[in-house]
C-alpha positions as CSV (number, residue, x, y, z in Angstrom):
1,M,51.1,4.0,-5.7
2,V,49.8,2.3,-2.5
3,L,46.8,0.8,-4.3
4,S,49.0,-0.6,-7.1
5,S,51.3,-2.3,-4.4
6,L,48.2,-3.7,-2.8
7,R,47.0,-5.1,-6.1
8,S,50.4,-6.7,-6.7
9,A,50.3,-8.3,-3.3
10,L,46.8,-9.7,-4.1
11,E,48.1,-11.1,-7.3
12,E,51.0,-12.9,-5.5
13,W,48.5,-14.3,-3.0
14,E,46.3,-15.6,-5.9
15,A,49.3,-17.4,-7.3
16,E,50.0,-19.2,-4.0
17,D,48.9,-22.8,-3.7
18,V,46.8,-22.5,-0.5
19,D,46.0,-26.2,-0.4
20,R,49.6,-26.8,0.5
21,L,49.6,-24.5,3.5
22,H,49.5,-26.0,7.0
23,I,46.0,-25.6,8.5
24,D,47.3,-23.4,11.3
25,Q,48.8,-21.1,8.7
26,V,45.4,-20.9,7.0
27,A,43.8,-20.0,10.3
28,D,46.3,-17.3,10.9
29,D,45.8,-16.0,7.4
30,L,42.1,-15.8,7.8
31,V,42.5,-13.6,11.0
32,E,45.0,-11.4,9.2
33,L,42.9,-11.0,6.1
34,E,39.9,-9.9,8.2
35,L,42.1,-7.2,9.8
36,I,43.3,-6.1,6.4
37,S,39.8,-6.1,4.9
38,G,38.8,-3.8,7.8
39,L,41.6,-1.4,7.0
40,V,40.6,-1.4,3.3
41,E,37.0,-0.6,4.3
42,Y,38.2,2.2,6.5
43,E,40.2,3.7,3.6
44,R,37.2,3.3,1.3
45,L,35.1,5.4,3.8
46,R,37.9,8.0,4.0
47,R,37.9,8.4,0.3
48,V,34.1,8.5,0.0
49,A,34.2,11.4,2.5
50,V,36.8,13.2,0.4
51,F,35.0,12.5,-2.8
52,E,31.8,14.0,-1.5
53,R,33.4,17.0,0.3
54,R,35.3,18.0,-2.9
55,S,32.2,17.9,-5.1
56,G,33.2,14.6,-6.8
57,P,29.7,13.8,-7.9
58,D,29.3,17.1,-9.8
59,R,32.7,16.8,-11.4
60,H,31.9,13.3,-12.7
61,G,28.3,14.0,-13.7
62,Y,26.4,12.2,-10.9
63,P,23.6,13.6,-8.8
64,S,25.1,12.1,-5.6
65,T,27.9,10.1,-4.2
66,T,25.5,7.2,-3.8
67,A,24.7,7.3,-7.5
68,F,28.4,7.3,-8.3
69,L,29.1,4.2,-6.1
70,K,26.1,2.3,-7.6
71,D,27.2,3.0,-11.2
72,R,31.0,3.1,-11.2
73,C,31.7,0.8,-8.2
74,R,28.7,-1.5,-8.9
75,M,27.5,-1.3,-5.3
76,A,24.0,-2.4,-4.3
77,T,21.9,0.6,-3.4
78,G,21.7,-0.2,0.4
79,R,25.5,-0.8,0.6
80,A,26.3,2.5,-1.2
81,H,23.9,4.4,0.9
82,R,25.4,3.0,4.1
83,A,29.0,3.8,2.9
84,V,28.0,7.4,2.3
85,A,26.2,7.8,5.6
86,R,29.2,6.3,7.5
87,S,31.7,8.4,5.7
88,R,29.9,11.5,6.9
89,V,30.4,10.7,10.6
90,L,34.1,9.7,10.5
91,S,35.2,13.0,12.1
92,A,32.8,12.4,15.0
93,A,34.1,8.9,15.6
94,R,37.8,9.3,16.1
95,T,38.0,7.0,19.2
96,T,36.1,4.4,17.3
97,L,38.4,4.7,14.3
98,R,41.6,4.3,16.3
99,A,40.2,1.2,18.0
100,W,39.1,-0.2,14.6
101,T,42.4,0.4,12.8
102,S,44.5,-0.9,15.7
103,G,42.4,-4.2,15.7
104,R,40.7,-3.6,19.1
105,L,37.4,-3.5,17.3
106,S,36.4,-5.7,14.5
107,T,35.0,-4.2,11.3
108,D,31.5,-5.4,12.1
109,Q,31.7,-3.7,15.6
110,A,33.1,-0.5,14.2
111,T,30.3,-0.3,11.6
112,L,27.7,-0.9,14.3
113,L,29.2,2.1,16.2
114,L,29.3,4.3,13.0
115,D,25.6,3.4,12.4
116,Q,24.8,4.8,15.8
117,A,26.7,8.0,15.0
118,V,24.5,8.2,11.9
119,A,21.2,7.6,13.8
120,V,21.8,9.7,16.9
121,P,24.7,12.0,16.2
122,D,24.3,14.3,19.2
123,Q,24.0,11.5,21.7
124,F,26.9,9.6,20.1
125,T,29.3,12.5,20.2
126,G,28.8,12.7,24.0
127,A,29.4,8.9,24.5
128,E,31.9,8.1,21.7
129,A,35.0,8.3,23.9
130,K,33.7,5.5,26.1
131,L,31.6,3.2,23.8
132,P,34.5,1.5,22.0
133,A,36.1,0.4,25.3
134,I,32.8,-0.9,26.5
135,V,32.1,-3.1,23.5
136,Q,35.6,-4.1,22.4
137,D,35.7,-7.4,24.3
138,L,32.2,-8.4,23.3
139,T,31.0,-10.5,20.4
140,V,29.3,-8.8,17.5
141,S,25.9,-10.1,18.7
142,D,26.5,-8.8,22.2
143,T,27.8,-5.5,20.8
144,R,24.6,-5.1,18.8
145,Q,22.6,-5.8,22.0
146,A,24.6,-3.5,24.1
147,L,24.3,-0.6,21.6
148,G,20.6,-1.3,21.4
149,Y,20.2,-0.8,25.2
150,W,22.4,2.3,25.0
151,R,20.3,3.7,22.2
152,Q,17.0,3.2,24.1
153,M,18.5,4.8,27.2
154,V,19.7,8.0,25.4
155,D,17.3,8.2,22.5
156,G,14.1,9.0,24.4
157,P,11.4,10.2,22.0
158,G,13.6,9.1,19.1
159,T,12.8,5.5,20.0
160,V,9.1,6.1,19.3
161,L,10.1,7.7,16.0
162,T,12.1,4.5,15.2
163,E,9.0,2.4,15.9
164,V,6.9,4.7,13.6
165,E,9.6,4.3,10.9
166,E,9.4,0.5,11.3
167,Q,5.7,0.6,10.8
168,E,6.2,2.6,7.6
169,M,9.0,0.2,6.4
170,R,7.2,-3.0,7.1
171,G,5.9,-5.1,4.2
172,I,6.3,-8.5,2.6
173,S,6.3,-9.2,-1.2
174,A,5.6,-12.7,-2.7
175,S,6.4,-12.7,-6.4
176,P,5.9,-15.8,-8.5
177,S,8.7,-16.3,-11.1
178,L,8.2,-17.5,-14.6
179,G,9.6,-20.9,-13.5
180,G,7.0,-21.2,-10.8
181,M,9.1,-20.6,-7.7
182,V,8.0,-17.7,-5.4
183,R,10.4,-15.1,-4.2
184,I,9.8,-13.7,-0.7
185,D,11.3,-10.4,0.3
186,G,10.5,-7.7,2.7
187,W,11.0,-6.2,6.2
188,M,9.2,-7.1,9.5
189,T,9.0,-5.0,12.6
190,R,11.2,-6.3,15.4
191,L,8.3,-7.8,17.4
192,A,6.7,-9.3,14.3
193,G,10.0,-10.6,13.2
194,Q,10.8,-12.2,16.5
195,T,7.4,-13.8,16.6
196,L,8.0,-15.4,13.2
197,I,11.5,-16.5,14.2
198,T,10.1,-18.1,17.3
199,A,7.4,-19.9,15.4
200,L,9.9,-21.2,12.8
201,D,12.3,-22.3,15.5
202,T,9.5,-24.3,17.1
203,L,9.0,-26.1,13.8
204,M,12.7,-26.8,13.3
205,P,13.7,-29.6,15.7
206,P,17.3,-30.8,15.4
207,P,17.7,-32.5,12.0
208,G,18.2,-36.3,11.9
209,G,21.3,-37.9,10.5
210,D,19.8,-38.3,7.1
211,D,18.5,-34.8,6.9
212,T,20.7,-33.0,4.4
213,R,18.7,-29.7,4.2
214,T,20.5,-26.4,4.9
215,P,19.1,-24.2,7.6
216,R,17.6,-22.0,4.9
217,Q,15.8,-25.0,3.4
218,R,14.6,-26.2,6.8
219,R,13.3,-22.6,7.5
220,H,11.4,-22.7,4.2
221,D,9.8,-26.0,5.0
222,A,8.8,-24.8,8.5
223,L,7.2,-21.7,7.0
224,E,5.2,-24.0,4.6
225,D,4.1,-26.1,7.6
226,L,3.0,-23.0,9.4
227,A,0.9,-21.8,6.4
228,R,-0.7,-25.2,5.7
229,H,-1.5,-25.7,9.4
230,Y,-3.3,-22.3,9.4
231,L,-5.3,-23.2,6.3
232,E,-6.3,-26.6,7.7
233,D,-7.3,-25.3,11.1
234,P,-11.1,-25.5,11.5
235,D,-11.0,-22.1,13.2
236,T,-9.5,-20.3,10.2
237,P,-12.0,-17.6,9.1
238,N,-14.1,-18.5,6.0
239,V,-13.5,-16.7,2.7
240,G,-16.3,-16.7,0.2
241,G,-18.4,-19.1,2.2
242,G,-15.7,-21.7,2.8
243,Q,-12.3,-22.2,4.3
244,P,-9.5,-20.8,2.2
245,H,-7.4,-23.4,0.5
246,V,-5.4,-24.2,-2.7
247,N,-7.3,-26.0,-5.4
248,L,-5.4,-28.5,-7.5
249,V,-6.7,-29.3,-11.0
250,C,-5.5,-32.7,-12.4
251,D,-6.6,-35.7,-14.4
252,I,-6.3,-39.4,-13.8
253,P,-3.1,-40.0,-15.9
254,A,-1.3,-37.4,-13.9
255,L,-2.5,-38.8,-10.6
256,Q,-1.2,-42.2,-11.7
257,G,2.2,-40.7,-12.4
258,M,2.1,-40.6,-16.2
259,A,3.5,-37.7,-18.2
260,G,1.3,-35.7,-20.4
261,G,-1.6,-35.3,-17.9
262,L,-3.0,-32.2,-16.3
263,H,-1.3,-31.1,-13.1
264,E,-1.7,-27.5,-12.0
265,T,-3.3,-25.2,-9.4
266,E,-6.6,-23.5,-10.1
267,T,-4.6,-20.3,-11.0
268,G,-2.7,-22.2,-13.7
269,Q,0.6,-22.7,-11.8
270,L,2.1,-25.9,-13.1
271,L,3.2,-28.6,-10.6
272,T,5.4,-31.6,-11.2
273,I,3.7,-34.9,-11.2
274,T,5.7,-35.9,-8.0
275,E,4.4,-32.7,-6.2
276,L,0.9,-33.6,-7.3
277,R,1.1,-37.2,-6.1
278,T,2.7,-36.1,-2.8
279,I,-0.1,-33.6,-2.1
280,T,-3.0,-35.8,-3.2
281,C,-1.6,-38.7,-1.3
282,D,-3.3,-37.2,1.8
283,C,-5.4,-34.5,0.1
284,S,-4.6,-31.9,2.7
285,L,-5.3,-29.5,-0.3
286,S,-8.4,-29.7,-2.4
287,R,-8.3,-31.5,-5.7
288,I,-10.5,-31.3,-8.8
289,V,-10.1,-34.3,-11.0
290,L,-11.1,-33.9,-14.7
291,G,-12.0,-36.7,-17.1
292,P,-11.0,-37.2,-20.7
293,E,-13.5,-34.6,-21.9
294,S,-12.5,-32.1,-19.2
295,E,-15.6,-33.0,-17.2
296,I,-15.4,-32.8,-13.4
297,I,-15.4,-36.4,-12.1
298,D,-14.3,-35.7,-8.5
299,V,-14.0,-32.8,-6.1
300,G,-12.5,-34.0,-2.8
301,R,-11.2,-32.8,0.5
302,R,-9.0,-34.6,3.0
303,T,-12.0,-36.1,5.0
304,R,-13.4,-37.6,1.8
305,I,-10.2,-39.6,1.2
306,I,-9.1,-40.3,4.8
307,P,-12.0,-40.1,7.3
308,T,-11.2,-38.3,10.6
309,A,-11.7,-41.5,12.6
310,L,-9.2,-43.4,10.5
311,R,-6.7,-40.5,10.7
312,R,-7.0,-40.6,14.5
313,A,-6.5,-44.3,14.5
314,V,-3.3,-44.2,12.4
315,I,-2.0,-41.3,14.6
316,A,-2.7,-43.4,17.7
317,R,-0.8,-46.3,16.1
318,D,2.2,-44.5,14.7
319,R,2.5,-41.6,17.3
320,H,4.9,-39.6,15.1
321,C,6.6,-39.7,11.7
322,T,7.6,-43.3,10.8
323,W,10.7,-42.4,8.9
324,P,13.7,-43.9,10.6
325,G,15.1,-41.5,13.2
326,C,12.3,-38.9,12.8
327,D,9.8,-38.1,15.6
328,R,8.0,-35.1,14.2
329,N,4.6,-34.5,15.9
330,P,1.5,-35.8,14.0
331,R,0.3,-32.2,13.8
332,W,3.0,-31.6,11.2
333,C,2.6,-34.9,9.4
334,D,0.6,-36.3,6.4
335,L,-0.9,-39.8,6.0
336,H,1.0,-41.4,3.2
337,H,-0.7,-44.1,1.0
338,I,2.0,-46.8,0.6
339,Q,0.3,-47.6,-2.7
340,H,-1.2,-44.4,-4.0
341,W,-5.0,-44.4,-4.1
342,A,-4.9,-43.3,-7.7
343,S,-3.0,-46.5,-8.5
344,G,-5.5,-48.7,-6.7
345,G,-4.2,-48.5,-3.1
346,N,-6.9,-48.8,-0.4
347,T,-7.5,-46.1,2.2
348,E,-7.1,-48.5,5.2
349,P,-4.6,-48.7,8.1
350,S,-2.4,-51.3,6.5
351,N,-1.8,-49.0,3.5
352,L,-1.2,-45.8,5.5
353,R,1.8,-44.5,7.4
354,L,2.4,-41.2,9.2
355,L,5.1,-39.1,7.6
356,C,6.3,-35.5,8.3
357,R,5.9,-33.3,5.2
358,Y,9.7,-33.2,4.6
359,H,10.0,-37.0,4.5
360,H,6.7,-37.4,2.7
361,G,7.9,-35.3,-0.2
362,R,11.3,-36.9,-0.1
363,L,9.8,-40.4,-0.2
364,H,7.7,-39.5,-3.3
365,R,10.7,-38.0,-5.0
366,E,12.9,-41.0,-4.2
367,T,10.4,-43.7,-5.2
368,E,10.3,-42.3,-8.7
369,T,13.5,-44.2,-9.2
370,G,13.8,-46.6,-6.3
371,P,11.8,-48.7,-3.8
372,D,10.1,-47.4,-0.7
373,P,12.8,-47.0,2.0
374,P,12.4,-49.2,5.0
375,H,10.3,-47.9,7.8
376,R,9.7,-48.6,11.5
377,P,7.5,-51.7,11.9
378,F,4.0,-51.0,13.0
379,P,3.0,-52.2,16.5
């Protein structure tokens, strides 16, 4: 009966024209809805606990409550597992639950506390009467940190076990899709993860006014910069007698921007012509150019196209990315041929400009349909 009333209320809300509400009303509604969603989550956990205690999985033909939630409620595996684990510790977290349902704890704070009850039940039972009051005025981030310190203080040898579990869980998968994009997924240990986050943050200066990338996109580009810098570093260990790098296989028509040419990596992964021309503009990756009869007519590395001395001279002249408003360090920049060398452009200072890899790729994409954007005059 209560659930049907809740559904009716939701239907009434859905019929409401929220665009006509005063913005202050919208703000108040968001706060209230967060409180309501917390109460709904609490009731879900209560019912999960009852379902498991009264042999619900057996009666409905499932091996576990988690399996039931995944199938009937269409929950993701991790979310279903967490719901079951949290439901099992409700009776040991009564102070936490009262603070949660009264609004003194947010849902995110309450679930952080319940997760501690799952991880260290004995220690949590002894501290549960005090923990909600300690964290109730903190942000979620500060709550997580405070509980982390509490956990290390009381867990003792269990902390070492957690580190062992982290080592077992660690792993990264990189899976190319049929469309060519690569999906990255996995878990990193806390130290390795913080190391990566710090490195990415270093490569993510505040975006310029024309930079429309989302934080996720900027993080992607920073990770690419990190990988390419490693491959181009002369101290990178050799593999098979040479420095590891990506080989590009192409032909002259593709280099000149014409459709129908060959443009792929040595493993057969197709590239767009724009990607090919962006990369070969500076040849920071190897290229293998084939002639009309598939004969190899050029195998080049970056120093064959832009000699080291010339690169240093352009860097000394430009100092940083020459895109208006961008000052990325030369370490993270390519040398862009204003007129591509495959189209007759000379490899000389007057035809070269320093561009960070984001703006280099953007320029090549935009010049497919428009002129080269204005850039800072060279001194």
